[in-house]
C-alpha positions in Angstrom: 9.5 -62.4 86.0 11.9 -63.7 89.0 10.0 -66.3 91.4 8.1 -64.7 94.4 8.3 -61.2 92.5 4.7 -59.7 92.8 2.5 -59.4 89.7 1.5 -55.8 90.8 3.9 -53.3 91.9 3.2 -51.9 95.5 1.5 -48.8 95.4 3.7 -45.9 95.9 4.4 -44.4 99.3 1.7 -41.4 99.8 3.6 -37.9 99.8 2.1 -35.4 102.8 0.2 -35.9 105.4 -1.9 -39.1 105.9 -4.8 -37.2 107.6 -6.4 -34.4 106.6 -8.2 -31.4 108.0 -10.6 -31.0 105.2 -13.7 -33.0 106.2 -14.5 -35.7 108.3 -15.6 -37.4 104.8 -11.7 -37.9 104.6 -11.5 -40.5 107.3 -12.1 -44.1 106.9 -14.3 -46.4 108.4 -13.8 -46.8 112.3 -13.1 -50.4 113.5 -16.7 -51.0 115.1 -18.2 -49.8 112.2 -15.9 -51.9 109.8 -16.1 -55.2 112.1 -19.8 -54.8 112.3 -19.8 -55.2 108.2 -17.7 -58.0 108.4 -20.1 -59.9 110.9 -22.9 -59.3 108.6 -21.1 -60.6 105.5 -21.0 -64.1 106.8 -23.3 -66.0 104.9 -26.8 -64.9 103.2 -29.3 -62.8 104.5 -32.7 -61.5 103.1 -32.6 -58.3 100.9 -34.3 -54.7 101.1 -34.3 -54.3 104.9 -35.7 -57.7 105.6 -32.8 -58.7 107.9 -32.0 -59.0 111.4 -29.3 -56.1 111.3 -31.9 -53.8 110.0 -34.1 -54.5 112.8 -31.6 -54.4 115.4 -30.4 -50.9 114.0 -33.7 -49.4 114.2 -34.3 -51.2 117.8 -30.8 -49.7 119.0 -32.0 -46.2 117.4 -35.2 -46.3 119.4 -33.5 -47.2 122.7 -31.0 -44.3 122.1 -33.8 -42.0 121.5 -36.1 -43.6 124.4 -39.0 -43.6 122.1 -40.7 -45.6 119.3 -39.8 -43.5 116.5 -40.0 -45.0 112.9 -36.8 -45.6 111.1 -35.4 -45.8 107.8 -31.7 -45.8 105.9 -30.4 -43.8 103.0 -27.1 -43.9 101.3 -26.2 -40.1 101.9 -27.2 -37.2 103.5 -28.6 -35.2 100.7 -31.2 -38.0 100.3 -31.9 -38.4 103.9 -32.8 -34.3 104.0 -34.4 -33.9 100.7 -36.7 -37.1 101.5 -37.4 -36.0 104.7 -38.6 -32.5 103.7 -40.1 -33.9 100.8 -42.6 -36.0 103.1 -43.1 -33.0 105.2 -44.3 -30.4 102.2 -46.7 -30.1 99.1 -45.0 -28.8 96.3 -46.4 -25.2 97.1 -45.0 -25.2 100.4 -41.8 -23.8 101.8 -38.9 -24.6 104.0 -37.5 -22.1 106.4 -33.5 -22.3 107.0 -30.4 -20.6 108.0 -29.0 -18.8 104.9 -25.7 -21.2 105.5 -27.7 -24.1 105.9 -26.2 -27.1 103.9 -30.0 -27.9 102.3 -29.9 -24.3 100.8 -25.7 -24.2 99.9 -24.8 -27.8 99.4 -27.4 -29.7 98.1 -27.7 -28.5 94.4 -31.5 -28.1 94.7 -32.2 -31.4 95.8 -34.9 -30.5 98.9 -36.8 -28.7 96.0 -36.2 -31.7 93.1 -37.5 -34.3 95.7 -40.6 -32.4 96.7 -41.6 -31.2 93.0 -40.6 -27.7 93.6 -41.3 -26.7 97.6 -39.4 -23.7 97.9 -36.4 -22.9 100.5 -36.8 -19.7 101.9 -33.5 -18.6 104.0 -33.0 -16.4 107.0 -30.3 -14.8 108.8 -29.1 -15.3 112.3 -25.9 -15.1 114.4 -23.5 -17.8 114.5 -25.4 -19.8 112.1 -28.2 -20.2 113.9 -32.2 -19.4 113.3 -34.0 -16.9 115.5 -37.7 -17.7 116.5 -38.7 -14.3 115.7 -37.0 -14.8 112.5 -39.4 -17.6 111.8 -42.4 -15.6 112.5 -41.4 -12.8 110.3 -41.5 -15.1 107.8 -44.7 -16.9 108.3 -46.4 -13.5 108.5 -44.9 -11.5 106.2 -47.2 -12.5 103.7 -50.2 -14.8 103.7 -51.6 -14.6 100.1 -51.9 -17.2 97.7 -49.2 -16.1 95.6 -46.6 -16.7 98.3 -45.5 -20.3 98.8 -46.8 -21.2 102.2 -44.4 -22.1 105.1 -44.6 -25.4 106.1 -41.5 -26.7 107.8 -38.4 -25.1 109.5 -35.3 -26.9 109.0 -32.2 -26.5 111.5 -28.7 -28.0 111.5 -27.3 -29.1 114.6 -24.1 -28.4 114.6 -24.5 -25.9 112.3 -22.7 -25.2 109.3 -20.6 -22.8 111.2 -19.8 -25.4 113.9 -22.0 -24.0 116.5 -24.4 -25.5 118.6 -27.9 -24.6 119.4 -28.9 -25.1 123.3 -31.5 -27.1 124.5 -33.6 -23.9 125.3 -32.8 -22.4 121.8 -34.2 -25.4 120.2 -36.9 -25.7 122.4 -38.1 -22.0 121.4 -37.6 -22.7 117.9 -40.2 -26.0 118.4 -42.3 -23.5 120.2 -42.6 -21.4 117.2 -42.9 -24.0 114.6 -46.1 -25.4 116.7 -47.6 -22.0 117.1 -47.1 -21.3 113.3 -48.3 -24.8 112.0 -45.0 -26.0 110.9 -43.2 -29.0 110.7 -39.5 -29.1 112.4 -36.9 -31.1 110.5 -33.2 -31.6 111.8 -30.2 -31.9 109.9 -27.8 -34.1 112.1 -25.0 -35.0 109.8 -22.7 -34.4 112.9 -25.0 -35.0 115.7 -23.3 -37.1 117.6 -21.0 -34.1 118.3 -23.7 -31.7 119.4 -24.7 -34.7 122.0 -21.2 -35.1 123.3 -20.6 -31.5 123.4 -24.0 -30.5 125.1 -23.6 -33.4 127.3 -27.3 -34.1 127.3 -29.3 -37.3 126.1 -30.4 -37.4 122.4 -34.0 -37.0 123.3 -33.4 -33.5 124.8 -32.0 -32.4 121.4 -34.8 -33.6 119.4 -38.2 -35.4 120.2 -38.6 -33.4 123.4 -37.9 -29.8 122.0 -40.6 -30.8 119.1 -38.3 -32.2 116.2 -40.9 -34.2 114.0 -37.9 -35.7 112.0 -34.2 -36.3 112.3 -31.4 -37.0 109.7 -29.1 -38.4 111.9 -25.5 -38.7 110.2 -23.5 -42.1 110.3 -21.1 -41.5 107.3 -19.3 -38.3 109.0 -19.2 -40.3 112.5 -17.4 -43.1 110.9 -19.1 -45.1 108.5 -18.5 -45.8 104.9 -21.9 -44.9 104.0 -25.2 -44.3 105.8 -27.4 -42.3 107.0 -30.6 -42.7 109.3 -33.7 -41.2 109.1 -36.0 -40.9 112.3 -39.5 -40.3 112.3 -40.6 -39.4 115.7 -44.1 -38.5 114.5 -44.7 -41.8 113.0 -47.7 -40.5 111.0 -45.6 -38.2 108.8 -43.4 -41.3 107.9 -46.7 -42.8 106.0 -45.4 -44.0 102.4 -42.0 -42.9 103.1 -40.5 -46.6 102.0 -41.9 -45.6 98.7 -40.2 -42.3 98.2 -37.0 -44.3 99.3 -37.5 -46.6 96.6 -38.2 -44.1 94.1 -35.2 -42.1 94.8 -32.7 -45.0 94.3 -32.3 -45.0 98.4 -33.9 -48.8 98.7 -30.5 -50.7 99.2 -30.6 -54.1 98.2 -28.3 -55.5 100.5 -29.4 -53.1 103.3 -27.7 -55.2 105.9 -24.6 -52.9 105.1 -26.2 -49.9 105.4 -27.5 -51.0 109.1 -25.1 -53.2 110.4 -22.5 -50.3 111.0 -25.0 -48.3 112.9 -25.4 -51.8 115.2 -21.7 -51.6 115.7 -21.4 -47.8 116.5 -24.7 -47.8 118.9 -24.3 -51.3 120.7 -21.2 -50.1 122.5 -21.5 -46.6 122.5 -18.9 -45.7 119.9 -20.9 -43.0 118.1 -20.1 -40.9 121.1 -16.5 -41.7 122.1 -15.5 -40.9 118.5 -17.8 -37.8 118.8 -15.9 -36.8 122.1 -12.7 -37.6 120.5 -13.2 -35.1 117.3 -14.7 -32.4 119.4 -11.3 -32.4 121.9 -9.2 -32.6 118.6 -11.1 -29.2 117.5 -10.3 -27.9 120.8 -6.7 -28.5 120.7 -6.5 -27.5 117.0 -8.0 -23.9 118.5 -5.4 -23.9 120.9 -2.6 -24.2 118.5 -3.9 -21.9 116.0 -4.5 -19.2 118.4 -1.0 -19.6 119.2 0.3 -18.5 115.5 0.6 -14.9 114.9 -1.8 -13.6 112.7 -4.4 -15.9 112.6 -7.9 -15.2 113.5 -10.5 -17.8 114.8 -13.6 -16.9 113.2 -16.2 -18.9 114.9 -16.8 -20.4 118.4 -15.3 -23.7 118.4 -17.9 -25.8 119.8 -17.8 -29.2 118.0 -15.4 -30.9 115.8 -14.5 -28.0 113.3 -12.6 -24.7 113.6 -13.0 -21.8 111.1 -10.2 -19.2 111.1 -8.4 -17.1 108.5 -4.8 -17.6 107.7 -2.3 -14.7 107.3 -0.9 -13.9 103.8 -0.1 -17.0 101.6 -0.2 -19.6 104.6 -2.8 -21.2 103.1 -1.3 -21.7 99.5 2.0 -22.8 101.5 0.3 -25.4 103.3 -1.3 -26.9 100.2 2.1 -27.0 98.8 3.1 -29.1 101.8 0.4 -31.5 101.2 -2.2 -30.4 103.6 -6.1 -30.1 102.4 -8.7 -28.0 103.9 -11.3 -26.1 102.3 -11.8 -22.1 101.6 -15.2 -21.9 103.2 -18.2 -20.3 101.7 -20.2 -19.4 104.5 -18.3 -17.6 106.4 -14.9 -16.8 104.5 -11.7 -18.2 105.7 -11.0 -21.7 105.9 -12.8 -24.8 107.5 -10.6 -27.1 109.1 -12.7 -30.2 110.3 -11.5 -33.1 112.5 -12.3 -36.5 111.4 -12.8 -39.7 114.2 -9.2 -40.7 113.3 -7.4 -37.4 113.6 -4.9 -37.5 116.5 -2.9 -34.8 118.7 0.3 -35.8 116.3 -1.6 -34.7 113.6 -2.6 -31.2 115.3 0.8 -30.7 116.0 2.4 -31.1 112.5 -0.3 -29.3 110.9 0.4 -26.6 113.5 4.0 -26.8 113.3 3.9 -26.3 109.4 1.6 -23.5 109.5 4.1 -21.7 111.8 6.8 -22.0 109.4 4.5 -21.5 106.3 3.2 -17.8 108.6 6.9 -17.1 109.0 8.1 -17.3 105.4 10.6 -19.0 103.9 13.4 -17.6 105.8 12.3 -19.9 108.6 14.2 -23.0 109.4 12.4 -26.0 107.8 12.2 -29.0 109.9 11.4 -26.7 112.9 8.3 -28.2 114.8 7.9 -26.4 117.8 5.5 -28.3 120.7 2.1 -27.3 120.9 1.1 -24.9 123.6 
């Protein structure tokens, strides 16, 4: 080996697009979260949450929601949602949610597993949203002992279709939940996008409309891992630390789950990134509407765009290296904007889509500007 030659060859240059629209999970760690993790990595610190980072993160969440809530941290959204719902229910209870809700379609039965059998009952509703009268119907349809007694209602904000509940809509669901003796859970894996889009305080979408527990997503917001489970009704959090431990969610080096929250919350990065991702989705929607044959399937209200692509355009885009999901909830494809997606990424995707729609006779390399 010649002197100065590296012992390991450089990795090959990436082929295809560097940033994708398959999921906000594809994005890296945002600078604020990364810097906080690096800061927490200096020296030793007590384990299992008995450290200053975990305390500061919990206090910052209390400041963010303007209430004295109880806070826990978990590795991922499946555990956060499932453990939170298990804390609300007994095994003979049921959870009411929309038919496209993540806790029903994408958790591999985890809510039922962690609650020792609580049944998930689904309800229809336009644009991925529950209707208050649907809650009444599910509670009153049967009251006999053979029916799994409804105990909790779960909403997703933004919904799995990228739409938003208004404050009034959430208030109406909260009122129906209280009237029927139900607890109110919110899956907020992209909660920051909802706050940014609606322009309201976090409290207005949570405890002020009756939410008992929120699973606040950090991973999709730009962290490596980490979700915050926020109990606004502190009594419901009794023994929740034991649930976390039993489920393998008590991090021994908890500061590395908590520190990114400090980095995101203390300077408002969580909202800045959410506003940016929402803006990129709006830009992407405008670009797609200008392509012949593309149909937008859902209102674009947060950081996702749902669309049908004509012919074999999707296959052609994937052949060029783009990654995005076919969406089981509504058909078509889902295009999701992560915190690091740029206008140039949107323009490159739209240009390749125009070529894909036009077919092989289109002059390759023509990248018209976005409208």
